[in-house]
C-alpha positions in Angstrom: 143.6 -217.6 -53.9 144.2 -213.8 -53.6 145.4 -214.2 -49.9 147.8 -216.9 -50.7 149.5 -214.8 -53.4 150.2 -211.9 -50.9 151.9 -214.2 -48.5 154.4 -215.5 -51.1 156.5 -212.1 -51.1 160.2 -212.2 -51.7 162.5 -212.0 -48.7 163.9 -208.7 -50.1 160.7 -207.0 -49.2 161.6 -207.4 -45.5 165.2 -206.0 -45.8 166.2 -202.3 -45.8 168.1 -201.5 -49.0 171.7 -200.4 -48.5 173.0 -197.5 -50.6 176.3 -198.1 -52.3 179.2 -196.1 -51.0 180.6 -195.5 -54.5 179.1 -192.4 -56.2 178.3 -192.2 -59.8 180.9 -190.2 -61.9 178.0 -188.2 -63.4 177.1 -186.6 -60.1 180.6 -186.4 -58.7 181.6 -182.8 -57.7 185.0 -181.8 -59.2 187.7 -181.1 -56.6 188.8 -177.5 -56.3 192.3 -176.2 -56.6 192.2 -174.4 -53.3 191.9 -170.8 -54.8 188.9 -168.5 -54.7 187.5 -166.8 -57.8 188.9 -163.4 -56.5 192.4 -164.9 -56.1 192.3 -166.3 -59.6 191.2 -163.0 -61.0 194.0 -161.2 -59.2 196.6 -163.7 -60.4 195.5 -163.2 -64.0 195.9 -159.4 -63.9 199.0 -158.2 -65.7 201.9 -157.2 -63.5 202.5 -153.6 -62.9 205.4 -152.3 -65.0 208.6 -152.3 -63.0 211.2 -149.6 -63.2 213.9 -150.8 -65.6 217.5 -150.6 -64.4 220.3 -151.5 -66.9 222.6 -154.3 -65.8 225.6 -152.7 -67.6 226.6 -149.5 -69.3 225.0 -148.5 -72.6 226.8 -146.1 -75.0 224.7 -143.0 -75.9 224.9 -142.5 -79.7 223.1 -140.7 -82.5 221.3 -142.8 -85.0 223.7 -141.8 -87.8 226.6 -143.1 -85.7 225.1 -146.6 -85.2 226.9 -149.5 -86.9 225.8 -153.1 -87.3 227.0 -155.6 -84.7 226.7 -156.6 -81.0 227.1 -153.5 -78.8 225.1 -152.1 -75.9 223.9 -148.7 -77.2 221.1 -146.3 -76.5 219.6 -143.7 -78.8 216.8 -141.2 -78.7 214.4 -140.0 -81.4 210.9 -139.5 -82.6 208.6 -142.2 -83.9 208.1 -141.5 -87.6 206.0 -144.5 -88.5 204.0 -147.3 -86.8 203.4 -150.4 -89.0 201.7 -153.5 -87.7 203.4 -156.8 -88.5 201.0 -159.7 -89.1 201.6 -162.8 -86.9 202.6 -165.9 -88.8 202.4 -169.6 -87.9 206.0 -169.4 -86.6 205.1 -166.6 -84.1 205.4 -167.9 -80.5 202.2 -168.0 -78.5 203.9 -165.9 -75.8 204.1 -163.0 -78.2 200.8 -161.2 -78.7 201.9 -159.0 -81.5 204.7 -156.9 -83.1 204.9 -153.4 -84.6 207.6 -152.0 -86.7 208.6 -148.5 -85.6 210.7 -146.0 -87.6 212.6 -143.9 -85.1 214.5 -140.9 -86.3 216.5 -138.0 -85.0 218.0 -135.1 -87.0 220.8 -137.3 -88.4 219.3 -140.6 -89.4 216.6 -143.2 -88.9 216.5 -146.8 -87.7 213.8 -149.6 -87.9 212.8 -151.0 -84.5 210.7 -154.2 -84.3 208.9 -154.0 -81.0 207.4 -157.3 -79.6 204.9 -157.2 -76.8 203.2 -159.9 -74.8 200.3 -158.1 -73.1 199.6 -154.7 -74.8 201.4 -152.2 -76.9 202.8 -149.2 -75.1 201.0 -145.9 -75.7 203.3 -144.9 -78.6 202.1 -142.5 -81.2 203.5 -141.1 -84.4 205.6 -138.1 -83.2 206.3 -139.5 -79.7 209.7 -139.0 -78.3 211.3 -142.3 -77.2 214.6 -143.7 -75.9 215.7 -147.2 -76.9 218.3 -149.5 -75.2 219.5 -152.4 -77.3 222.5 -154.8 -77.3 222.6 -155.6 -81.0 222.2 -153.7 -84.3 221.6 -155.5 -87.6 221.7 -154.6 -91.3 218.2 -154.9 -92.8 219.2 -157.0 -95.8 215.7 -158.3 -96.1 213.3 -155.7 -97.5 210.6 -156.7 -94.9 212.9 -155.9 -92.0 213.8 -152.3 -92.8 213.5 -149.7 -95.6 215.9 -147.6 -97.7 215.4 -144.6 -95.5 216.0 -146.5 -92.3 218.4 -149.3 -93.3 219.6 -150.4 -89.9 217.3 -152.7 -87.9 217.0 -154.0 -84.3 214.4 -156.1 -82.5 213.4 -155.7 -78.9 211.1 -157.6 -76.5 211.2 -155.6 -73.3 208.8 -157.9 -71.4 210.9 -160.9 -72.0 214.5 -159.6 -72.4 215.9 -157.5 -69.6 218.8 -156.3 -71.8 216.5 -154.1 -74.0 214.1 -151.4 -73.2 212.0 -148.6 -74.7 210.9 -145.5 -72.8 208.2 -143.0 -73.8 209.0 -139.4 -72.9 205.7 -137.9 -71.9 206.7 -135.6 -69.0 210.0 -134.4 -70.4 208.9 -133.8 -74.0 208.6 -130.0 -74.7 207.9 -130.6 -78.4 211.1 -129.0 -79.6 213.6 -131.9 -79.9 214.2 -133.7 -83.2 211.7 -131.7 -85.3 214.1 -131.3 -88.2 213.5 -133.6 -91.3 216.2 -135.9 -92.5 218.9 -134.3 -94.7 217.5 -130.8 -94.1 219.7 -127.8 -94.4 218.8 -124.1 -93.7 218.0 -122.0 -96.8 218.1 -125.1 -99.0 214.9 -126.4 -100.6 213.8 -129.9 -99.5 214.6 -132.5 -102.2 211.6 -134.2 -103.9 209.1 -131.9 -102.0 206.0 -131.3 -104.1 202.4 -130.1 -103.8 199.3 -132.3 -103.8 198.5 -131.0 -107.3 201.9 -132.0 -108.6 201.7 -135.4 -106.8 198.3 -136.2 -108.4 199.6 -135.2 -111.9 202.3 -137.8 -111.9 204.5 -136.9 -109.0 203.6 -140.2 -107.3 206.1 -141.9 -109.6 209.0 -140.1 -107.9 210.9 -142.3 -105.5 210.5 -141.1 -101.9 208.3 -138.2 -102.9 207.5 -135.8 -100.1 204.3 -133.9 -99.3 203.8 -131.1 -96.9 200.2 -130.9 -95.8 198.2 -129.6 -92.9 195.4 -131.5 -91.1 192.0 -130.1 -92.1 189.7 -132.4 -90.2 189.8 -135.6 -88.1 187.1 -138.2 -88.5 185.9 -140.6 -85.8 187.9 -143.7 -85.2 186.1 -146.9 -86.1 186.6 -150.7 -86.2 186.7 -152.4 -89.6 186.3 -156.1 -90.3 188.6 -157.3 -93.1 188.0 -160.1 -95.6 190.0 -162.6 -93.3 187.5 -161.8 -90.5 190.2 -159.9 -88.5 189.2 -156.6 -86.9 191.3 -153.5 -87.1 190.9 -149.8 -86.3 190.8 -147.1 -89.0 190.9 -143.3 -88.8 190.7 -141.0 -91.8 192.2 -137.5 -91.9 191.4 -134.8 -94.4 194.7 -133.0 -95.3 195.3 -130.2 -97.7 197.7 -127.5 -98.9 197.2 -124.4 -101.1 196.8 -126.6 -104.2 194.5 -129.5 -103.3 193.0 -131.8 -100.8 193.5 -135.5 -99.9 192.5 -138.2 -97.5 195.1 -139.8 -95.2 194.0 -143.2 -93.9 195.6 -144.5 -90.7 195.1 -148.2 -89.9 195.9 -150.4 -86.9 198.2 -149.1 -84.2 198.8 -145.8 -86.0 195.0 -144.9 -85.9 195.3 -143.6 -82.3 198.2 -141.2 -83.1 196.0 -138.1 -83.9 194.0 -138.5 -80.6 194.9 -137.0 -77.3 195.9 -139.2 -74.4 195.0 -138.8 -70.8 197.6 -137.8 -68.2 198.4 -140.1 -65.3 197.8 -139.0 -61.8 201.5 -138.6 -60.9 202.4 -136.9 -64.2 203.3 -133.2 -64.8 200.0 -131.5 -65.6 201.8 -128.3 -66.9 203.6 -130.2 -69.6 201.0 -131.8 -71.9 202.8 -131.4 -75.2 203.4 -135.1 -75.6 199.7 -135.9 -74.9 198.1 -133.3 -77.1 196.2 -134.6 -80.1 196.6 -133.3 -83.7 194.8 -130.1 -84.2 192.8 -129.4 -87.4 194.1 -126.3 -89.1 197.4 -126.3 -87.1 199.1 -129.7 -87.2 201.5 -129.9 -90.2 202.7 -133.3 -91.6 205.7 -133.9 -93.8 205.0 -137.3 -95.6 207.9 -139.1 -97.3 207.1 -142.1 -99.6 203.4 -142.4 -98.7 201.2 -145.1 -100.1 198.7 -143.7 -102.6 195.6 -144.5 -104.6 194.5 -142.0 -107.2 190.8 -141.7 -108.2 188.5 -138.8 -108.1 190.5 -137.7 -105.1 193.8 -138.7 -103.6 193.9 -141.4 -100.9 197.2 -141.6 -98.9 198.2 -144.3 -96.5 201.2 -145.5 -94.6 203.5 -148.2 -95.9 206.4 -149.8 -94.0 208.8 -147.3 -95.8 206.8 -144.1 -95.0 208.3 -141.5 -92.8 206.1 -138.8 -91.1 207.4 -135.6 -89.5 204.8 -134.1 -87.2 205.0 -130.3 -87.1 208.5 -130.1 -88.6 210.6 -127.1 -87.7 211.0 -125.6 -91.2 209.8 -122.3 -92.6 207.5 -123.9 -95.2 205.6 -125.6 -92.3 205.1 -122.3 -90.5 203.8 -120.6 -93.7 201.4 -123.5 -94.4 200.1 -123.4 -90.8 199.5 -119.7 -91.0 197.8 -120.0 -94.4 195.5 -122.8 -93.0 194.6 -120.7 -89.9 193.6 -117.8 -92.1 191.6 -120.0 -94.4 189.9 -121.8 -91.5 188.9 -118.6 -89.7 187.8 -116.9 -92.9 185.6 -119.8 -93.9 184.2 -120.6 -90.4 180.5 -120.1 -90.1 180.8 -118.9 -86.5 184.4 -118.4 -85.3 185.1 -117.8 -81.6 185.2 -114.2 -80.5 188.8 -113.1 -80.2 190.0 -112.7 -76.6 192.6 -110.2 -75.2 192.8 -108.4 -78.6 190.3 -105.6 -78.1 189.3 -103.7 -75.0 185.9 -102.1 -74.6 187.0 -100.3 -71.4 189.9 -98.6 -73.2 187.5 -97.3 -75.9 184.9 -96.1 -73.4 187.6 -94.5 -71.1 189.6 -92.8 -73.9 189.7 -89.0 -74.1 189.3 -89.3 -77.9 186.4 -91.4 -79.1 186.5 -92.1 -82.8 183.3 -92.5 -84.7 184.1 -94.2 -88.0 182.0 -94.7 -91.1 182.2 -97.9 -93.2 184.0 -95.9 -95.8 186.6 -94.6 -93.3 187.3 -98.1 -92.1 187.6 -99.5 -95.6 190.1 -96.7 -96.6 192.2 -96.9 -93.5 192.4 -100.7 -93.8 193.6 -100.5 -97.4 196.2 -97.9 -96.7 197.7 -99.6 -93.6 201.1 -101.4 -93.9 201.7 -104.0 -92.8 198.1 -105.0 -92.7 198.7 -108.0 -90.3 199.5 -105.7 -87.4 196.8 -103.1 -88.0 194.1 -102.8 -85.3 191.2 -100.3 -85.2 188.8 -99.7 -82.3 186.0 -97.2 -82.1 182.3 -96.7 -82.9 180.1 -97.3 -85.9 176.6 -95.9 -86.3 174.7 -98.3 -88.6 171.2 -99.0 -89.8 170.0 -102.7 -89.7 168.2 -103.2 -93.1 168.1 -107.0 -92.9 167.3 -109.0 -89.8 166.6 -112.8 -89.9 165.8 -113.7 -86.3 162.4 -115.1 -87.1 163.6 -116.9 -90.2 166.4 -118.7 -88.4 164.1 -119.4 -85.4 161.7 -121.3 -87.7 164.3 -123.3 -89.7 165.8 -124.0 -86.9 169.3 -122.3 -87.2 169.2 -119.9 -84.4 172.6 -121.1 -83.0 175.5 -122.4 -84.9 179.0 -124.0 -84.5 181.5 -126.2 -86.3 183.3 -129.4 -85.6 185.3 -131.8 -87.8 184.8 -129.2 -90.6 181.0 -129.9 -90.4 178.6 -127.0 -89.9 176.2 -127.5 -87.0 172.9 -125.6 -86.7 170.2 -126.0 -84.0 167.8 -124.2 -81.7 169.8 -125.5 -78.7 172.8 -124.4 -76.7 174.7 -127.7 -77.6 174.4 -130.2 -80.4 176.1 -133.5 -81.3 178.7 -133.5 -84.1 177.9 -136.0 -86.8 181.6 -136.7 -87.4 182.8 -137.5 -83.9 179.6 -137.7 -81.8 180.8 -135.1 -79.3 178.6 -132.4 -77.8 179.6 -129.1 -79.3 178.7 -125.8 -77.6 176.9 -123.4 -80.0 176.7 -119.6 -80.2 174.1 -117.3 -81.7 174.3 -117.4 -85.5 176.1 -114.2 -86.8 173.9 -114.3 -89.9 170.9 -113.3 -87.9 172.1 -109.7 -88.5 171.9 -109.3 -92.2 173.1 -106.3 -94.2 173.8 -103.1 -92.3 174.5 -99.7 -93.9 175.4 -96.1 -93.2 175.8 -93.1 -95.4 179.1 -94.3 -97.0 178.7 -98.1 -97.5 177.3 -101.4 -96.4 178.4 -104.5 -94.6 177.2 -107.8 -96.0 175.3 -110.5 -94.0 177.5 -112.4 -91.6 180.4 -110.0 -91.6 179.7 -108.8 -88.1 180.9 -111.0 -85.3 179.1 -110.2 -82.0 180.4 -111.0 -78.5 178.1 -112.5 -75.9 177.8 -109.1 -74.3 176.9 -107.5 -77.6 174.2 -110.1 -78.3 172.6 -109.3 -74.9 172.7 -105.6 -75.6 171.1 -106.1 -79.0 168.4 -108.7 -78.1 167.9 -107.7 -74.5 168.3 -111.3 -73.3 170.7 -114.3 -73.5 170.4 -117.2 -75.9 168.8 -119.4 -73.1 166.0 -116.9 -72.7 165.6 -116.5 -76.4 165.1 -120.3 -76.8 162.2 -120.2 -74.3 160.3 -117.5 -76.2 157.1 -118.3 -78.2 156.7 -117.6 -81.9 154.6 -114.4 -81.2 157.3 -113.0 -78.9 160.1 -113.8 -81.5 158.1 -112.2 -84.2 157.6 -109.0 -82.1 161.3 -108.8 -81.3 162.2 -109.4 -84.9 160.1 -106.4 -86.2 161.2 -104.2 -83.3 164.9 -104.5 -84.2 164.5 -104.4 -88.0 165.4 -100.9 -89.4 166.8 -99.8 -86.1 169.9 -97.5 -86.0 172.4 -98.8 -83.5 175.8 -97.6 -82.3 178.4 -100.4 -82.2 181.5 -100.4 -80.2 183.8 -102.4 -82.5 187.3 -103.7 -83.1 189.0 -104.8 -86.3 192.3 -106.6 -86.9 194.1 -107.0 -90.2 195.4 -110.4 -89.1 192.9 -112.8 -90.7 193.6 -115.4 -88.1 191.6 -113.1 -85.8 187.9 -113.5 -86.7 188.8 -113.9 -90.4 188.7 -110.2 -91.2 185.2 -109.7 -89.7 184.2 -106.6 -87.7 184.1 -107.6 -84.1 181.3 -106.0 -82.1 182.2 -105.7 -78.5 179.0 -103.9 -77.3 175.9 -102.2 -78.6 175.6 -98.7 -77.1 172.3 -97.0 -76.7 
C-alpha cells in the first residue's frame, strides 16, 4: 500500500518550475536620475556671489534729500539698528527671512527692509553700507518705519537685479558718518540723560537718549522661546559715571559686538570694520531704547531704536577716557605699560635720582597738569609683607581678568567663565604686600612689576615657580621677607597707564 502511494505523484513533480519575469514591486530597485551623490551635493551649494553691475545710472544722494517715489537712487550710511521681522503665513517660501535696517548718515535716517533667500550678509550695527534702490516709500504703517526714520524701502538683492546693498569692509576707516542726527557743535544733545536720570523717570521721555560705554561682553548663546523657535542672545554690561545697566541684543543684532574674520583677498592693514566692540572703550549713543526697570535697568532694541557706535562728540571722548581710567584703576593685574618708561635711560643717565616715598608723593601732588607728569628713578624699600606662600597654597599665584571677571590660578593660562576663552595670566601683584622706607609706605598691590622685575626679585620665571615644591616655596618666601631692595621704577600721572600704580622696571642688587 505504501509503494502504490509513492507512484501516484502529480505530474508537476516531474517539471522544472519557471520563474515569472514580472518582479514584485516590493523588491523593485528605484530607477536613478543619472546623477551621483557628489554632483547633487555640488548642485545644492549656494552660488558664489557675483559682482553686481547696475543696468542704468543711479543718482547719488544724501538720506535727507530722498523723497518718496520711483527713482533710481543710491545712498551711503551706517547701520544704526538691526531688527528681525518675523515670517508670516503670507511670506513666500523662496524668502528665508527679512531684517529691518535703520541706515543713517549725518543728515537723516531711512528704514531698509532687507530680504534674503540663503543667508543674511555679514552686517553689524555700525557697519558702513551703500544701498541702491529704484523706489522710496513713505512709511505710513508704523510697522514699516519709525518716526526717526520715516522713509522706507524694500530690497531683495538675490531676486531683484535692480537693487543692491554693499558692505564696506576694506574701505571703512571708521571716521565717516559718526555724527549723531541733528547734532551741532557746542550745542547740548537734546533729550540726552544719564542712566540715573533714566531710571528715575526719564524713560517716559519720547526718544530719550543714553550715552554709555561697554563695560563687559558676555558669551553669545542660543535661547529657545515659548513658540519653540531658537534665537541668539548676547548681553552687554554698559555704564556711565552715574549707574550701570544691561543691554540685551537678540537675533541678528547679537553678532554686532563680535569681531569678524578677514577674507584672504582683503586688506589686512585696514581692520576697522571687522573689529569687535571693546570693553572700556566702545561708546554707544542709544536713542529710544526698549527698557525694563527692576532692581537694575535692562535695555533692549526696538524697531524705533537708533544706536551710534563711537559717536564723534566730545561727551563720548570724555566718557571713554573716564572708563579707561576706572578700568585700569580697578584692574586686579593690569598689563605693564609699554613704550612709556625706559630702564636703559635711567641706568645710562649721568644723574641718577634716588627718591623716597615722601618725595614721590610730594612731587606728584605739586605737578600740573598731572596727566602729563612722568617720574623715573630709584626707590630703596623694605618688604614688610610678602604673600608668596599664602597665594601658592590658595591657589592665587597668577591672576588676570576677562569679561570683568577676576581669574586666579596656579597656571600660566586659565579659562574665562564668561566667554570660555583661554586667558594668559601674570604673577599676582599682591604677592608683594606693604613696603616701606623712612618717609612712608606703599600699600599691598600698588606696585606693578614687569616680567623682568619679577625674575630679578624671585630669581626665576613663573613657569619655574610653578614647578617648585612647598618646601622650596616656603624657603623662598622667608628669604625675601624683610629684605631691602632697590627698585628701578617709573610713574605716570595718567591713570590710564597702570591706574596710578608705581611701575617697577627692574630690581637692582
